[in-house]
N, C-alpha and C positions, 0 to 999 in steps of 0.2 A: 355497515353490512357490505360484503363484497358482491361483485357482479354475479358470481355463481350462486351465492346464497340468495340473492334477490330472485334469480331465475328459479331456484329450487322452490322457494316459497310460492311463486306463481304457478309452477307446474303441480305442486301438491294441491293447491286450491283447484286447479283444473281437474285433477284426478278425482277429488272428493265430489265435486259438483257433477261431473260426468257420470260417476257411479251411482249417485243418488237420484239423478233426474232422467237419465237416458241410458239405453243399452249399448250405445255406440262406444267405441274405443276412445278413451280420453286423449286429449291433446298430447300430454306427456308420453303416454304409451305409444302413440302413433309416431312421435318424434324420435323416441329412443328405439323403436322397433323398425325403422325404415332407414335405408341407406342415404347418405348425404345427397341432396339435390345439387344440380349444377348452379342454379341461382337460388340462393336462400330466401325464403319468405316466412321463415318460422322464428324470427327473432334472434338468430345467431350471428347476424351482421349488424354492426353498429351504425351504418348509414346506407342509404340507397346507393346502388351502383349499377350503371347500365350494362346489359348483356352485350357481348358474351363474356362470361366469367368462368374461368376454369375451376373445376372442383378442387377444393383444398386437398392436400396430400393426406393419406390415412395416417393414423397414429396408433401406437401401442402403449397403453398405460403400464407403469412399473408394477412388478409383483407386490401383493399385499404385505409380504414379509420384508420389503426393502427397508433397511435401517435408516433412521434420520441422520442427515449430515447437511452442513451448510458452511460456505466459505465466501468471504468477501475478497474478490480479486482486484478491485479498484474502488476507492483510492487505496494506496499502499499505507501501511502503518506509519505514522509520523508525517504524513503528507501535509504540506502547508500551501495555502492558496489565499489570494486576496479576495476571491469571490465568495459570497455568502451562500450560493447555491452549488451544491456538490453532486456530481453524477456518481451513483453507486451501482456497481456491477458485481456479479458473483455466480456461484453455482450451488445447487442444493440437491438433495435426494430424499426420498421417502415414499410411503405407500400412496396409492391414488388419493387425490383430494387433499394432499398435504398443503396446509396454508403457510404463507410466508409474509412477514412484516419487516420493514426496515424502519426502525424508530417509530413503530406504530402505523406506518404507511404501507399501502399495498403496491408492489412493483408490477411491472409487466413481466410475463413469463414466456419463454420459448424453450420447450423441452425441459432440460435440467438447468437452464440459465435464467437469471433474473436481471432486470434493469429498473432502477428508480432514476428517472432522468434529472430530477432537481430536488435534492434534500436541503431545505433551508436550515442553516446553522448560525448561531450567534458568533460574534467576535470572541476569540480565545480558543482554547482546546476543548473539543467535544468528543464524545464517544458515539460511534455509529454501531448500532446493534442490529444484526440480522437474526431473526427468530423463526424457526419452522415448527409447526404444530400439526400433529396427525389427528385423524378423526377420533382416536382413542384418548386424546388429551396429552400424549407424550410430547415433549419439547426438546429442542436443541438450539443453542445460541452460539454466536461468535461475535466479536467486537473488534473494531480498529479505532484508534484515536487520531484525529485530524485537527489541524489548527487553521482557523480563519484569521489572518493577519492583514488588516486594512493597509498596513505599510509595506506589504510584500510587493514584489514586482508584478505589475499588471500586464496581462497579455493585451496586445494592441487590438486584436480582432476577437469578437465574440460571435459565434455561429449559433443561430437559433432556428427552431422548427415550430410550425404553428400547431403541431400535435406530436406528442412523444410516441404514440403507438395506437394500434387499432387492428381490426380484422383485415386480413389480406383479401383483395387488393387494396392497398392503403395509399391514397394520394397525400402528399405532404408538400407544403410550400415552405422553403427555407429563406432566411434572410440573415444579414450580417450587420454589425455595427462596430465602430471603432472607439477606443478610449479617448483618442484625441483626433482632431480633423487631419485626415490624410488623403492624399491623392494617389490613385492606383491606375496603372496602365494595363493591367491584365488580371482577369478573373478566371480561375479554374476550379471546377467542382467535380469530385469523385463521389457520387451518391451512394454507391454500394460497396465501396472499399475493395474494389477489384484491381486497383492500380491504374485504371483508365479514367481520364477526365471526360465525363459526359458533356460538360460545359467547358469551353476554352474560348474566351472572347476578350476583346479589348474594350468592351462596353461593361463597366462595373454595375450598371443599373439593370442588367439583364435579369428577368424574372427567373427564380430558381424553384422549379416544381418538378416533382418526380413521383411516379407511381410504383410502389413496391408490390409487385404482383405475387411474389413467392414469400411464404412465411419465413421468418428468421430475424436475427438481430444484425443490424447494419450500422456501421460507423461512417457517417457521411463526412467528407473532408473538403474544406475550402482552402484555396491558396490564392492570396492576393499579392501582387508584385508591384512595387513602386516604379516610376519612370527611371530611365537612365539619368545620370550615370550610376546612381546607388543600386537600382534594380534589386531592392531588398524584398525578400519573400516572407510573408507572414501566414502561418497555417493555424487553423482551428478545426475542431471536430465536434460532432454532435451524434450521439447514439439514438437510434429509433428502433422500434420493434413492430414487425409485421406479424400479427398473431394468427396462428392456425385455428380457424373456428372449429375444426374437428376435435382439437384437444379440449376445448371448452365443452363441446357437446358430449364427448366420450366421458369426461369427468362427471358431468352433470348426470348422465344416464347411469353411470356406475353407482353414484350415490342414490339415485332414484330407485334403481332395482334392488339395492340393499335395503332401502327403507320399505319398499313394497313387499319384499320377502318376509321381513319381520312383522309387518302388519298382517300379512296373510296368516302368520303363525300366532297372531294375537300377542305379540311380544312388544308391548308398548315401550318399555325401557330400551330395548334394542333399537326400535325405530327412532326414538328420541335421540339416541346417540349419533344418528346420521345428520341431525339438524344443528344449526348454529345455536349456542346456548340462549341467545335472545329470543329465539323462536319456540323454544321448548315448552314454556309454561302454557301458552295458548293451545298448542297441539296436544299437550298432555291432558288438558281439560277436555278437549273435544274427543280424543281417542279413548280416554277412560270412560267417558259418558256413553260412548257408542261401541264398547268392547265387543259385544256380541255380533256387531255388523262389520267389524274390521276385515274379516276374511272376504266378505262380499265386496266391500268398498275397494279393497286392494287387488282383487282378482283381475 
């Protein structure tokens, strides 16, 4: 079950309980009917963060008639690597709440872009499939073939992040390892891929921590240089995603309002279509048993 689907289940439960037990506006209705708070306390941030925190930028969901499309931009078709974990990036399009899976896994999303930081693949040639699914059940897929060859050239430096993504502002601690013991005389890191090294030091043990305050996809880059006379530079990158919580909130509220409108009209099949298939049987039983009360529950 995805993050949005879990939230939707909880909000639906809150709506039903509030409608049956009290005249107050339910939690879900209050959340979807109010503007974003500067400091979120409603579950739309994945970890506590001390104020002040700037309000996330507003978002506009795509039109309902947006056709499905998906493209893998990296890795390129025929890509060969010695590493068993492959970073997958791409773009997609579709109506609001379009789901996307990469070989069955859920990537991070920023607008129309997606990132799956580490897809584990076995040795040999494998197919990477990106699949988008609309709420109506329509699908679109694309694939690329890549090869994991343990005998391929191994990059000396591997750049790691303690987390691949999360809601902005997102603090991340980076680290690096080498395939063979190597001495370095200089460490440089460009955290936000703007061409400027925020870290430039002769101490390779320097802690690498950065806070991504603005939503977006960032390719952090480390450059390690060996001492003279070789002075050889080795570069590695790591993509991270700082998620706009307003996108999650807008999508969830879009689905919630569609479901509520259908329940108000006693349209159980239509309301069920807004839920993940695994949730439908339980809600179908409850809504059908309380068909006469649905307009009151959902109002």
